[in-house]
Rosetta silent file (secondary structure, phi, psi, omega in degrees, C-alpha in Angstrom):
SEQUENCE: MKFGIRECANIVFRAKQETQIGSTTFHVGQPVLYIDTATTSSIEQATTSVYAQGGRGNPRLIAWEGDKTLTFTVEDALLSPIGFAILSGAGLFRKAADSTDKVHYHMTTMTTVKADGTIDLTEALAEFGVDEAAKTGKAEICLQDAPLYVMGIEDDGSLNGKIYVSTDSAGAVANGTASINNDNYTFKSVISGFTEAKNRNVMVDYYVDLPGKQVYEADLTADMFAGFYYVEADTLFRRQSDGKDMPANLTFPNVKIQSNFTITMAGTGDPSTFTFTMDAFPGYTYFDKTKKVLCVLQIVEDATKSASRGEPVMPHTEGHEHDEESVYNDIFDGASNAGMFKDEVDEAGKKVHVVND
SCORE:     score description
SCORE:     0.000 S_00000001
   1 L     0.000  130.277  169.061   12.301    0.818   35.942 S_00000001
   2 L  -121.681  148.429 -179.603   11.393   -2.407   34.312 S_00000001
   3 E  -146.734  161.515  175.657    8.576   -2.867   31.781 S_00000001
   4 E  -115.604  158.963 -177.894    6.967   -5.408   29.626 S_00000001
   5 L  -121.947  112.951  168.632    5.713   -5.252   25.949 S_00000001
   6 L  -149.069   63.644 -178.765    2.497   -6.735   24.847 S_00000001
   7 L  -154.512  138.020  171.515    0.865   -4.166   22.514 S_00000001
   8 L   -60.814  159.629  175.063    0.731   -3.430   18.806 S_00000001
   9 L  -114.112  144.611  176.060    2.366   -0.173   17.541 S_00000001
  10 E   -99.352  141.281 -167.795    0.651    2.189   15.325 S_00000001
  11 E  -121.144  155.130  173.292    2.867    3.522   12.517 S_00000001
  12 E  -135.284  133.358 -176.684    3.095    6.547   10.469 S_00000001
  13 E  -110.174  127.399  179.996    5.211    6.768    7.239 S_00000001
  14 E  -118.303  147.349 -172.570    6.324   10.289    6.298 S_00000001
  15 E   -76.663  140.198  179.829    7.794   11.394    3.007 S_00000001
  16 L   -96.135  -13.786 -178.603   11.503   12.143    2.878 S_00000001
  17 L  -155.560  155.284  177.188   11.329   13.821   -0.432 S_00000001
  18 L   -54.047  122.087 -176.474    8.405   15.146   -2.486 S_00000001
  19 E  -129.818  136.622 -173.748    6.533   12.024   -3.468 S_00000001
  20 E  -116.878  119.330  173.526    3.582   11.450   -5.828 S_00000001
  21 E  -116.882  114.223 -176.871    1.313    8.503   -5.413 S_00000001
  22 L    68.111 -130.332 -179.583   -1.422    8.474   -7.848 S_00000001
  23 L  -101.606   11.567  179.750   -2.708   12.063   -8.377 S_00000001
  24 E  -112.955  133.391 -164.929   -1.654   13.052   -4.857 S_00000001
  25 E  -111.211  123.189  171.783    1.711   14.870   -4.291 S_00000001
  26 E   -95.655  133.583 -179.601    3.152   14.355   -0.617 S_00000001
  27 L  -100.244  171.798 -174.403    5.572   16.944    0.608 S_00000001
  28 L   -61.273  127.861 -179.084    8.540   16.450    2.799 S_00000001
  29 L    90.973  -16.878 -178.217    7.544   15.482    6.306 S_00000001
  30 L   -72.588  133.714  176.304    3.867   14.850    5.334 S_00000001
  31 E   -62.084  129.167 -171.052    2.336   11.682    6.580 S_00000001
  32 E  -110.802  -37.500  176.547    1.788    9.394    3.566 S_00000001
  33 E  -139.618  142.238  161.672    0.353    6.214    5.362 S_00000001
  34 E  -118.470  143.110  177.531   -0.890    5.465    8.811 S_00000001
  35 E  -113.715  105.770  178.837   -1.105    1.834   10.020 S_00000001
  36 L  -121.913   15.443 -175.593   -3.493    1.428   12.896 S_00000001
  37 L  -127.765   28.470 -175.628   -4.408   -2.195   12.141 S_00000001
  38 E   -76.526  138.683  174.354   -1.086   -3.855   12.634 S_00000001
  39 E   -87.694  -35.212  179.956   -0.985   -7.445   14.202 S_00000001
  40 E  -146.448  151.395  171.949    2.724   -7.469   15.026 S_00000001
  41 E  -138.726  142.744  178.467    5.677   -5.140   14.759 S_00000001
  42 E  -146.131  153.199  168.163    9.350   -6.166   15.595 S_00000001
  43 E  -116.756  138.974  179.677   12.779   -4.784   15.614 S_00000001
  44 E  -135.525  118.733  172.398   15.731   -6.891   14.928 S_00000001
  45 E   -97.669  129.530  171.358   19.365   -5.926   15.272 S_00000001
  46 E  -126.034  144.814  177.829   22.255   -8.037   13.870 S_00000001
  47 E  -127.676  161.798  166.446   25.982   -7.617   13.967 S_00000001
  48 E  -115.292  127.789 -179.960   28.962   -9.618   12.713 S_00000001
  49 E  -107.097  143.270  168.734   31.755  -10.478   15.090 S_00000001
  50 E  -127.850  163.586 -163.097   35.331  -11.453   14.306 S_00000001
  51 E  -139.749  141.083  168.726   37.870  -12.661   16.672 S_00000001
  52 E   -90.775  111.546 -177.159   41.613  -12.658   17.385 S_00000001
  53 E  -123.938  152.590 -179.501   42.408  -16.192   18.604 S_00000001
  54 L   178.878 -179.135  178.592   45.608  -17.880   19.736 S_00000001
  55 L    83.620 -178.875 -179.855   47.373  -19.720   22.498 S_00000001
  56 L   -71.196  137.831 -175.330   46.775  -23.175   23.633 S_00000001
  57 L    76.208    4.388  173.695   43.310  -24.324   22.679 S_00000001
  58 L    49.126   53.083  178.452   43.102  -21.346   20.292 S_00000001
  59 L   -75.837  163.115  176.265   40.609  -19.398   22.610 S_00000001
  60 E   -74.848  129.667  179.456   39.127  -16.154   21.565 S_00000001
  61 E  -103.267  -51.892  177.940   41.236  -13.188   22.761 S_00000001
  62 E  -128.267  143.022 -177.496   39.737  -10.087   21.283 S_00000001
  63 E  -122.212  139.013  174.576   36.462   -9.439   19.586 S_00000001
  64 E  -117.185  128.822 -174.820   35.575   -6.850   16.883 S_00000001
  65 E  -115.258  140.099 -179.917   31.848   -6.185   16.131 S_00000001
  66 E  -166.059 -161.656 -177.248   30.715   -4.522   13.038 S_00000001
  67 E    41.521   48.709  178.159   28.273   -4.680    9.912 S_00000001
  68 E   -63.042  131.498  174.972   25.457   -3.635   12.164 S_00000001
  69 E  -131.145  144.771 -180.000   22.012   -3.939   10.581 S_00000001
  70 E  -129.318  122.541 -179.616   18.588   -2.843   12.141 S_00000001
  71 E  -119.846  124.318  171.310   15.353   -4.222   10.630 S_00000001
  72 E  -106.712  131.481 -175.694   11.839   -3.062   11.435 S_00000001
  73 E  -126.979  134.365 -171.538    9.036   -5.306   10.421 S_00000001
  74 E  -134.451  128.135  171.112    5.307   -4.562   10.609 S_00000001
  75 E  -103.949  115.475  178.365    2.492   -6.965    9.741 S_00000001
  76 E  -100.591  130.683 -179.329   -0.731   -5.190    8.833 S_00000001
  77 L   -72.699  -21.652 -174.411   -4.035   -6.939    8.934 S_00000001
  78 L  -127.845  159.336  175.810   -5.585   -4.614    6.274 S_00000001
  79 L  -140.820  129.520  178.784   -4.069   -2.930    3.105 S_00000001
  80 L   -97.238  167.342  171.062   -5.072    0.227    1.295 S_00000001
  81 H   -58.035  -36.495  175.295   -4.283    1.121   -2.238 S_00000001
  82 H   -75.622  -30.233  177.028   -1.676    3.556   -1.058 S_00000001
  83 H   -63.834  -45.586  179.313   -0.327    1.024    1.292 S_00000001
  84 H   -62.013  -44.514  176.832    0.170   -1.446   -1.614 S_00000001
  85 H   -63.501  -36.513  177.394    1.924    1.250   -3.682 S_00000001
  86 H   -69.077  -44.842  174.316    4.269    2.053   -0.891 S_00000001
  87 H   -51.837  -53.439 -171.866    4.942   -1.735   -0.337 S_00000001
  88 H   -91.374  -15.743 -168.956    5.451   -2.620   -3.887 S_00000001
  89 L    72.514   14.972  178.652    6.684    0.504   -5.516 S_00000001
  90 L   -71.105  149.410  170.499    3.820    0.411   -7.868 S_00000001
  91 E   -84.106  139.309 -171.770    2.412    3.333   -9.662 S_00000001
  92 E  -110.700  125.527 -174.485   -1.083    4.139   -8.509 S_00000001
  93 E  -127.659  137.326  169.824   -3.688    5.505  -10.752 S_00000001
  94 L  -154.695  136.955 -179.618   -7.278    6.813  -10.319 S_00000001
  95 L   -74.199  157.172  176.513   -9.040    9.314  -12.487 S_00000001
  96 L   -55.344  160.493  177.971  -10.340   12.626  -11.069 S_00000001
  97 L   -67.932  -20.387  178.177  -13.983   12.741   -9.768 S_00000001
  98 L   -97.465   -0.002 -177.838  -14.940   14.795  -12.775 S_00000001
  99 L   -77.368  140.964  179.651  -13.264   12.612  -15.295 S_00000001
 100 L  -105.886    9.514  171.759  -15.465   10.694  -17.930 S_00000001
 101 L   -59.101  149.488 -177.139  -12.544    8.340  -18.853 S_00000001
 102 E  -116.989  151.946  176.055  -13.167    4.745  -18.884 S_00000001
 103 E  -124.184  149.849 -175.072  -11.069    1.686  -17.905 S_00000001
 104 E   -89.521  135.847  178.413  -11.474   -1.969  -19.040 S_00000001
 105 E  -134.798  133.035 -170.384  -12.300   -4.574  -16.342 S_00000001
 106 E   -81.858  134.292  178.333  -12.491   -8.289  -16.941 S_00000001
 107 E  -141.054  148.372  170.089  -15.545  -10.377  -16.249 S_00000001
 108 E  -127.246  130.416 -178.740  -16.726  -13.971  -16.654 S_00000001
 109 E  -132.309  131.407  169.926  -20.444  -14.761  -16.124 S_00000001
 110 E  -100.831  122.841 -169.737  -22.148  -18.120  -16.300 S_00000001
 111 E  -149.365 -165.074 -172.018  -25.687  -17.961  -17.496 S_00000001
 112 E  -133.945  128.145  175.326  -28.262  -19.505  -19.811 S_00000001
 113 L   -67.724  135.764 -175.272  -29.169  -18.494  -23.357 S_00000001
 114 L   -78.888  173.853 -178.646  -32.821  -17.608  -23.604 S_00000001
 115 L   -61.043  -29.730 -174.380  -35.290  -19.170  -26.078 S_00000001
 116 L   -93.504   12.361  177.123  -35.075  -16.032  -28.233 S_00000001
 117 L    85.490    7.604 -176.987  -31.243  -16.313  -28.506 S_00000001
 118 L   -98.450  165.226  175.900  -30.434  -13.459  -26.174 S_00000001
 119 L  -126.178  130.075 -175.393  -28.123  -13.432  -23.106 S_00000001
 120 L  -102.265  117.750  174.109  -29.025  -11.388  -20.050 S_00000001
 121 L  -107.644   17.052 -175.072  -26.036   -9.897  -18.377 S_00000001
 122 H   -67.832  -36.256  179.247  -28.004   -7.158  -16.310 S_00000001
 123 H   -64.400  -36.609  177.627  -27.431   -8.968  -13.101 S_00000001
 124 H   -72.093  -30.448  176.294  -23.776   -9.191  -13.524 S_00000001
 125 H   -84.118  -17.548  176.078  -23.482   -5.532  -14.478 S_00000001
 126 H   -63.754  -26.030  178.523  -25.686   -4.491  -11.476 S_00000001
 127 L   -50.834  -27.472 -177.487  -22.673   -5.230   -9.324 S_00000001
 128 L  -105.528   12.189  171.441  -21.319   -1.906  -10.670 S_00000001
 129 L    90.218   46.993  178.862  -24.496    0.137  -10.206 S_00000001
 130 E   -75.005  144.133  172.582  -26.595   -0.257  -13.420 S_00000001
 131 E   -86.254   98.207 -175.687  -29.676    1.904  -13.669 S_00000001
 132 L   -60.986  -31.178 -178.896  -32.227   -0.835  -14.401 S_00000001
 133 L   -64.516  -52.554 -176.145  -34.945    1.646  -15.601 S_00000001
 134 L   -86.916   -9.155 -178.558  -32.691    3.319  -18.195 S_00000001
 135 L    65.029   30.644 -175.591  -30.678    0.303  -18.897 S_00000001
 136 E  -141.331  166.663 -174.302  -27.599    2.382  -18.456 S_00000001
 137 E   174.313 -172.087  172.931  -25.132    2.691  -15.488 S_00000001
 138 L   -51.835  -41.852 -171.864  -21.632    2.716  -14.335 S_00000001
 139 L  -103.835  135.809  170.396  -20.664   -0.370  -16.242 S_00000001
 140 E  -130.317  141.641  170.146  -21.036   -0.929  -20.115 S_00000001
 141 E   -66.763  130.949 -178.266  -20.007   -3.935  -22.013 S_00000001
 142 L   -98.118  122.841 -179.377  -17.061   -3.186  -24.228 S_00000001
 143 L  -120.448   -0.294 -177.517  -17.540   -4.494  -27.614 S_00000001
 144 L   -91.869  -37.651 -175.713  -15.413   -2.210  -29.718 S_00000001
 145 L  -134.303   24.829 -175.540  -11.775   -3.163  -28.778 S_00000001
 146 L  -138.063  148.527 -177.666  -11.879   -6.109  -26.563 S_00000001
 147 E   -78.689  154.966  177.497  -12.475   -9.755  -27.172 S_00000001
 148 L  -141.072  119.091  179.083  -15.902  -11.512  -26.171 S_00000001
 149 E  -117.199  139.914  167.156  -16.269  -15.236  -26.066 S_00000001
 150 E  -117.673  117.402 -165.774  -19.416  -17.125  -25.456 S_00000001
 151 E  -123.877  143.646  179.077  -18.485  -20.722  -24.669 S_00000001
 152 E   -76.778  147.038 -177.233  -20.412  -23.816  -24.089 S_00000001
 153 E  -133.753  158.835  179.375  -20.091  -25.614  -20.642 S_00000001
 154 L   -80.911 -177.862  178.838  -21.072  -28.996  -19.184 S_00000001
 155 L   -61.784  -32.352 -177.667  -23.509  -29.508  -16.331 S_00000001
 156 L   -85.627    7.911  177.118  -20.592  -29.352  -13.960 S_00000001
 157 L    93.635   -6.007 -178.001  -19.438  -25.958  -15.237 S_00000001
 158 L   -75.412  148.656  175.775  -16.411  -27.262  -17.170 S_00000001
 159 E   -68.977  146.674  174.212  -15.729  -25.860  -20.621 S_00000001
 160 E  -115.081    7.118  175.456  -16.478  -28.178  -23.560 S_00000001
 161 E    92.938  -15.751  177.438  -14.539  -26.273  -26.128 S_00000001
 162 E   -68.972  126.158  173.419  -17.631  -24.951  -28.049 S_00000001
 163 E  -109.664  126.678  177.246  -17.627  -21.314  -29.172 S_00000001
 164 L   -94.952  140.199 -171.012  -20.965  -19.861  -30.203 S_00000001
 165 L  -114.833  140.782  173.517  -20.866  -17.180  -32.955 S_00000001
 166 L   -71.734  139.159  164.150  -23.580  -14.433  -33.266 S_00000001
 167 L  -115.954   24.078  177.591  -25.549  -14.200  -36.559 S_00000001
 168 L   -59.255  140.054 -175.362  -27.294  -11.004  -35.382 S_00000001
 169 L   -66.560  -26.515 -176.627  -28.014   -8.675  -38.387 S_00000001
 170 L   -73.020  -12.314 -179.888  -26.401   -5.706  -36.488 S_00000001
 171 L   171.151 -168.052 -178.519  -23.101   -7.424  -36.497 S_00000001
 172 L  -144.949  147.867  173.734  -21.112  -10.549  -35.838 S_00000001
 173 E  -108.342   94.661 -175.772  -18.983  -12.022  -33.045 S_00000001
 174 E  -105.627  121.421 -174.438  -16.334  -13.830  -34.975 S_00000001
 175 L    57.255   29.638 -179.306  -13.660  -15.919  -33.352 S_00000001
 176 L    85.528   -6.587 -174.703  -14.465  -14.310  -30.141 S_00000001
 177 E   -96.071  112.480 -177.935  -13.668  -10.770  -31.367 S_00000001
 178 E   -85.745  138.146  171.459  -16.808   -8.439  -31.119 S_00000001
 179 L  -120.582   13.047 -171.506  -17.376   -5.893  -33.774 S_00000001
 180 L   -81.326  140.316  172.686  -20.893   -4.925  -32.739 S_00000001
 181 L   -72.658  111.119 -175.443  -21.566   -1.245  -31.993 S_00000001
 182 H   -50.127  -33.189 -174.532  -22.477   -1.264  -28.226 S_00000001
 183 H   -64.580  -15.715 -175.322  -25.055    1.639  -28.849 S_00000001
 184 H   -86.864   -3.354 -172.243  -27.242   -0.828  -30.843 S_00000001
 185 L  -127.685  146.515  167.452  -27.811   -3.105  -27.851 S_00000001
 186 L   -87.356  173.057 -175.402  -29.460   -2.921  -24.502 S_00000001
 187 L   -79.178  -18.956  178.774  -28.162   -4.607  -21.570 S_00000001
 188 L   -78.396  -26.854  176.605  -30.903   -7.252  -21.808 S_00000001
 189 L  -137.736   77.329 -177.405  -29.946   -8.233  -25.347 S_00000001
 190 L   -78.626  -40.970 -178.260  -26.305   -7.497  -25.656 S_00000001
 191 L  -125.516  127.888 -179.956  -25.709  -10.586  -27.761 S_00000001
 192 L  -130.769  172.602  170.773  -28.355  -12.164  -29.894 S_00000001
 193 L    82.552   15.834  176.659  -28.828  -14.641  -32.562 S_00000001
 194 L   -86.026   79.215 -167.984  -27.159  -17.661  -30.953 S_00000001
 195 H   -67.586  -42.624  173.116  -29.529  -20.123  -32.588 S_00000001
 196 H   -58.424  -31.173 -177.776  -27.336  -23.111  -31.618 S_00000001
 197 H   -94.474    4.751 -178.234  -27.142  -22.148  -27.962 S_00000001
 198 L   -50.306  132.882  171.359  -30.864  -21.566  -27.212 S_00000001
 199 L    66.020   16.828 -176.704  -31.669  -22.842  -23.707 S_00000001
 200 L  -100.736  151.141  168.400  -28.016  -23.976  -23.266 S_00000001
 201 E   -73.348  130.513  174.945  -25.612  -23.091  -20.241 S_00000001
 202 E  -133.113  166.329  166.831  -22.819  -20.858  -21.408 S_00000001
 203 E  -122.638  123.945 -178.594  -19.931  -18.910  -19.884 S_00000001
 204 E  -100.413  129.824  170.130  -19.413  -15.428  -21.316 S_00000001
 205 E  -113.234  118.945 -171.941  -15.903  -13.973  -21.085 S_00000001
 206 E  -153.616 -178.799  177.811  -15.862  -10.258  -21.734 S_00000001
 207 E  -122.000  146.189  177.942  -14.749   -6.809  -20.624 S_00000001
 208 E  -122.241  152.776  177.050  -16.793   -4.054  -19.262 S_00000001
 209 E   -96.904  122.031 -175.656  -15.929   -0.247  -19.338 S_00000001
 210 E  -115.865  147.111  167.523  -16.017    1.282  -15.769 S_00000001
 211 E   -56.304  135.276 -178.302  -15.569    4.998  -14.960 S_00000001
 212 H   -58.103  -29.601 -175.039  -11.938    5.686  -14.282 S_00000001
 213 H   -72.774   -8.965 -174.786  -12.872    7.479  -11.078 S_00000001
 214 H   -96.666  -13.950 -165.283  -14.362    4.200   -9.733 S_00000001
 215 L  -125.521  130.678  162.594  -11.205    2.008  -10.138 S_00000001
 216 L   -82.853  132.212  173.946   -7.824    2.120   -8.350 S_00000001
 217 E  -125.436  120.391 -177.735   -5.035    0.786  -10.716 S_00000001
 218 E  -113.107  123.455 -179.291   -1.611   -0.119   -9.424 S_00000001
 219 E  -100.988  116.679  171.694    1.052   -0.876  -12.195 S_00000001
 220 L   -85.706  116.998  178.584    3.918   -3.186  -11.215 S_00000001
 221 L  -122.357  161.688 -172.309    6.832   -2.504  -13.554 S_00000001
 222 L   -79.181   -6.008  177.757   10.312   -4.015  -13.481 S_00000001
 223 L  -110.607    8.985 -175.758   12.041   -0.610  -12.764 S_00000001
 224 L  -117.586  133.305 -178.488   10.023    0.697   -9.864 S_00000001
 225 L  -134.095  158.988  178.016   10.822   -0.204   -6.187 S_00000001
 226 L   -55.974  140.303 -177.866    9.728    0.637   -2.679 S_00000001
 227 L  -100.269 -163.615  178.430   11.268    3.916   -1.389 S_00000001
 228 E   -95.956  147.192  178.656   12.737    5.676    1.617 S_00000001
 229 E  -148.404  159.490  168.832   10.569    7.071    4.410 S_00000001
 230 E   -94.913  117.657 -172.163   10.625    8.685    7.883 S_00000001
 231 E  -124.483  132.997 -175.885    8.864    6.311   10.215 S_00000001
 232 E  -123.455  127.863  173.466    7.408    6.692   13.719 S_00000001
 233 E  -113.696  123.555  176.795    5.886    3.924   15.801 S_00000001
 234 E  -124.674  140.433 -175.571    3.950    4.579   19.027 S_00000001
 235 E  -149.366 -160.660 -176.153    2.828    1.906   21.421 S_00000001
 236 E  -133.132  129.165  176.321    2.529    1.242   25.157 S_00000001
 237 E  -107.854  135.008 -175.966    5.134   -0.254   27.517 S_00000001
 238 E  -101.796  121.390 -177.064    3.668   -1.593   30.804 S_00000001
 239 E   -72.076  143.139 -175.203    5.742   -0.748   33.992 S_00000001
 240 L   -72.574  -37.318 -165.943    6.286   -3.727   36.203 S_00000001
 241 L   -67.282  -29.423 -178.413    6.014   -1.851   39.558 S_00000001
 242 L  -134.731    3.324 -177.672    2.506   -0.720   39.102 S_00000001
 243 L    71.325   12.164 -173.662    1.047   -2.058   35.929 S_00000001
 244 L   -84.201  132.588  174.811    0.813    1.404   34.397 S_00000001
 245 E   -82.898  121.012  176.814    0.908    1.647   30.557 S_00000001
 246 E  -111.731  132.763  178.553    3.388    4.324   29.529 S_00000001
 247 E   -62.160  145.863  179.730    3.437    5.717   25.964 S_00000001
 248 E  -138.115  140.591 -178.563    6.364    4.883   24.039 S_00000001
 249 E  -126.536  128.047  169.564    7.632    6.153   20.689 S_00000001
 250 E  -111.251  131.865 -173.298   10.176    4.725   18.216 S_00000001
 251 E  -119.623  130.657 -179.376   11.556    6.993   15.504 S_00000001
 252 E  -128.188  100.577 -178.742   13.437    5.557   12.434 S_00000001
 253 E   -62.642  -16.058 -172.946   14.672    8.583   10.504 S_00000001
 254 E  -164.670   97.841  176.802   15.582    6.825    7.362 S_00000001
 255 E  -126.697  151.705 -177.161   14.340    3.440    6.368 S_00000001
 256 E  -114.646  121.416 -175.059   14.199    1.748    3.030 S_00000001
 257 E   -81.707  137.412  179.588   11.148   -0.451    2.582 S_00000001
 258 L   -74.780  135.220  176.986   12.006   -3.862    1.057 S_00000001
 259 L   -79.739    3.788  175.839   10.223   -4.487   -2.167 S_00000001
 260 L   -75.095  134.196  168.657    9.728   -8.241   -1.471 S_00000001
 261 L  -155.000  151.059  173.165    6.055   -9.077   -0.582 S_00000001
 262 L  -122.611  132.225  172.004    3.657  -12.039   -0.615 S_00000001
 263 L  -120.241  121.747 -178.026   -0.056  -11.822   -0.879 S_00000001
 264 L  -100.399  122.901 -176.006   -1.909  -15.037   -0.109 S_00000001
 265 L  -114.077  109.704 -179.173   -5.356  -15.535   -1.370 S_00000001
 266 L  -146.116  146.211 -179.859   -7.032  -18.583    0.017 S_00000001
 267 L   -79.255   -3.558 -175.090  -10.565  -19.671    1.012 S_00000001
 268 L  -135.229  158.498  178.438   -9.305  -21.481    4.266 S_00000001
 269 L    85.968 -171.817  176.128   -7.140  -20.684    7.127 S_00000001
 270 L   -62.834  144.547  172.430   -6.065  -17.353    8.504 S_00000001
 271 L   -63.832  147.655  174.696   -6.645  -14.302    6.379 S_00000001
 272 L   -57.061  142.946  174.915   -3.581  -12.887    4.618 S_00000001
 273 L  -113.471  159.820 -172.611   -1.502  -10.297    6.390 S_00000001
 274 E  -119.452  116.994 -175.203    0.676   -7.689    4.646 S_00000001
 275 E  -100.741  118.938  172.884    4.287   -7.430    5.709 S_00000001
 276 E   -93.661  102.987  178.863    6.322   -4.260    5.619 S_00000001
 277 E  -108.222  128.704 -171.529    9.999   -5.066    6.140 S_00000001
 278 E  -121.390  114.630  169.460   12.145   -2.014    6.604 S_00000001
 279 E   -81.468  115.611 -174.751   15.957   -1.579    6.577 S_00000001
 280 E   -86.979  137.990  177.090   17.031    1.249    8.853 S_00000001
 281 L  -120.675  153.464 -176.333   19.759    3.394    7.676 S_00000001
 282 L   -57.111  135.840  175.910   21.612    6.285    9.668 S_00000001
 283 E  -162.881  166.813 -173.875   19.662    9.437    9.440 S_00000001
 284 E   -92.230  132.407  173.118   18.822   12.779   11.176 S_00000001
 285 E   -77.896  173.980 -172.903   15.649   13.121   13.260 S_00000001
 286 L   -69.563  -19.698 -165.171   13.669   16.292   12.722 S_00000001
 287 L  -113.071   -0.041 -174.962   14.862   17.615   16.077 S_00000001
 288 E  -149.877   93.160  178.154   18.676   16.809   16.309 S_00000001
 289 E   -89.846    8.377  178.107   20.842   17.483   13.224 S_00000001
 290 E   -81.685  -17.752  176.342   24.031   16.847   15.152 S_00000001
 291 E  -156.210  150.414  175.109   24.189   13.131   14.698 S_00000001
 292 E   -90.788  143.807 -178.365   22.742   10.278   12.701 S_00000001
 293 E  -135.376  150.964  174.956   20.905    7.511   14.365 S_00000001
 294 L   -84.821  -33.333  177.005   19.240    4.311   13.204 S_00000001
 295 L  -159.352  147.715  175.444   16.445    4.468   15.762 S_00000001
 296 E  -125.042  129.020 -177.666   15.386    6.529   18.818 S_00000001
 297 E  -112.501  126.836  169.742   13.222    4.981   21.670 S_00000001
 298 E  -117.135  133.747 -176.516   11.341    7.259   23.928 S_00000001
 299 E  -123.558  117.731  173.852    9.365    6.234   27.030 S_00000001
 300 L   -84.034   91.329 -176.117    7.093    8.710   28.893 S_00000001
 301 L   -75.406  -27.168 -178.364    7.270    7.609   32.412 S_00000001
 302 L   -98.379   18.658  177.977    5.461   10.610   33.950 S_00000001
 303 L   -61.089  135.499 -175.440    2.369   10.510   31.699 S_00000001
 304 L   -70.967  -30.264  177.859   -0.682   11.347   33.842 S_00000001
 305 L  -151.669  162.822 -177.597   -2.721    8.782   32.226 S_00000001
 306 L   -93.317  164.691  177.356   -2.461    5.889   29.673 S_00000001
 307 L  -139.541  160.721  177.724   -4.282    5.739   26.306 S_00000001
 308 L   -68.425  -15.967  176.223   -5.104    3.026   23.860 S_00000001
 309 L  -142.618   98.104  176.434   -2.826    4.904   21.505 S_00000001
 310 L   -56.343  134.024 -175.640    0.254    6.822   22.698 S_00000001
 311 L   -91.193  139.603  176.521    0.826   10.128   20.980 S_00000001
 312 L   -50.542  141.047 -178.497    4.286   10.927   19.641 S_00000001
 313 L   -95.272    8.158  173.267    6.372   13.276   21.992 S_00000001
 314 L  -123.172   72.899 -172.314    7.895   14.893   18.935 S_00000001
 315 L   -77.530  134.383  168.197    4.723   16.378   17.271 S_00000001
 316 L  -145.580   96.262 -165.489    5.117   17.963   13.886 S_00000001
 317 L   -79.255  -17.152 -179.521    1.755   18.477   12.297 S_00000001
 318 L  -117.032  141.732 -178.629    2.738   20.142    9.150 S_00000001
 319 L   -60.792  136.819 -176.579    5.123   18.755    6.468 S_00000001
 320 L   -84.515  116.512 -173.981    8.646   20.398    6.702 S_00000001
 321 L   -88.340   84.130  175.328    9.183   22.061    3.318 S_00000001
 322 L  -153.845  146.016  169.023   12.960   21.689    3.262 S_00000001
 323 L   -78.135  115.574 -167.806   15.795   19.929    1.553 S_00000001
 324 H   -59.465  -40.930 -177.347   17.576   17.969    4.184 S_00000001
 325 H   -65.051  -40.406 -177.537   21.035   18.291    2.734 S_00000001
 326 H   -67.881  -34.930 -176.540   20.771   22.089    2.393 S_00000001
 327 H   -68.280  -46.453  178.565   19.409   22.369    6.010 S_00000001
 328 H   -56.423  -45.359 -178.964   22.321   20.310    7.311 S_00000001
 329 H   -67.586  -35.285  177.822   24.772   22.309    5.465 S_00000001
 330 H   -67.902  -37.239  174.645   23.386   25.485    6.637 S_00000001
 331 H   -61.898  -50.138 -173.198   23.544   24.350   10.303 S_00000001
 332 H   -79.391  -17.074 -177.240   27.110   23.294   10.145 S_00000001
 333 H   -96.471  -10.284  176.463   28.303   26.246    8.029 S_00000001
 334 L    86.517    5.659  179.371   26.476   28.710   10.451 S_00000001
 335 L   -72.873  174.497  179.473   24.336   30.032    7.546 S_00000001
 336 L   -72.479  140.264  174.051   20.833   31.185    7.793 S_00000001
 337 L  -133.869   55.554  170.177   18.237   28.366    7.583 S_00000001
 338 L    59.826   21.831 -177.585   15.002   30.257    7.369 S_00000001
 339 L    65.847   17.219  173.361   14.719   30.639   11.236 S_00000001
 340 L   -70.662  -38.150  177.018   14.107   26.979   11.643 S_00000001
 341 E  -126.661  150.021  171.745   16.844   26.615   14.083 S_00000001
 342 E  -133.624  155.807  179.305   18.544   29.018   16.535 S_00000001
 343 E   -86.793  139.787  179.995   21.735   28.846   18.554 S_00000001
 344 E  -140.575  160.608  173.111   21.732   28.703   22.459 S_00000001
 345 E  -106.580  128.502  177.963   24.309   28.056   25.024 S_00000001
 346 L   -82.235 -178.164 -172.180   23.619   25.161   27.543 S_00000001
 347 L   -62.083  -28.682 -171.699   24.678   25.266   31.330 S_00000001
 348 L   -89.624    5.747  179.364   28.170   23.764   30.351 S_00000001
 349 L    73.070   23.297  168.775   28.687   26.732   27.863 S_00000001
 350 L   -86.043  132.410  178.433   28.255   24.383   24.858 S_00000001
 351 E   -74.993  127.582 -175.859   26.769   25.747   21.748 S_00000001
 352 E  -134.066  160.731 -179.643   23.622   23.789   20.725 S_00000001
 353 E  -105.267  129.931 -178.746   20.991   24.048   18.006 S_00000001
 354 E  -125.223  165.247  176.946   17.317   24.158   19.150 S_00000001
 355 E   -93.908  140.032  177.533   14.067   24.438   17.062 S_00000001
 356 L   -70.021  144.745  171.850   12.384   27.797   17.051 S_00000001
 357 L   -73.729    0.000    0.000    8.792   27.888   18.189 S_00000001
């Protein structure tokens, strides 16, 4: 059989240990992330060769190969918050649906000071779902513990260095630090009394309070890195003889995601892709604890029909609640392993371990 490959792979990352991302805890074997929007995926194996050389012309006589490495790389066209947390090792936070906690979010708005000295930021806040009738909503301007600057701008939008200060009787905005009680103001007259700035174009630099349940927050710290996962990739291989697409599955039982990443933000050219580069380490698959492998490739030649997405031939729909080390020790010690495996004898009389139904 000969086959060609011209199809993206769909990838699933499974937790190798109990993993918490944000407020969600993923158990051992449970899918953490599916990638079904990959643009490319590739496997690269590299080895180092050394030689014994001698004789006339110093030819190579014997070769030794070692230092084998296997790298699995996936480029994704889209990225989710959990995908970014897995890729970067960042902590991911989002408040519960019933939480009333707020988070700060930075905003800049170019607008014009009205003749009465007020600045209307309603339209800017409407992006977050302001209730226009009640002048309340999901976003509120933070004036208690965050800086607020109202700066003069030229006709071309560049800053001219001028900072306007409020003389409103309810409070003052001095040196850009607001000390006004937000409850005393409506969205349409958040800042008033800018007598010098009337009818002038300004840039307002400020923060808003958003409901914590509305914001994903990823914290990149110096001591957090991407982790280890059990990875499966399913794709299609096309058979040369009849052009039939055969489901194929690659299993990487133990990969470490590299924490290096680049996110490009540009208004021209191709959109940014998000690259997951994984170093494969020897590991046990779920269904064979007798040897460690870097990767397993399975091709289903006798599939009755092809599909746009090949299904894995080693299904496991529920997370395996087990500690790998203890399971392996139980197997090789002949001890009980909660009925997960049973011993049978094959045709050659060899004792093998198989999975219980």
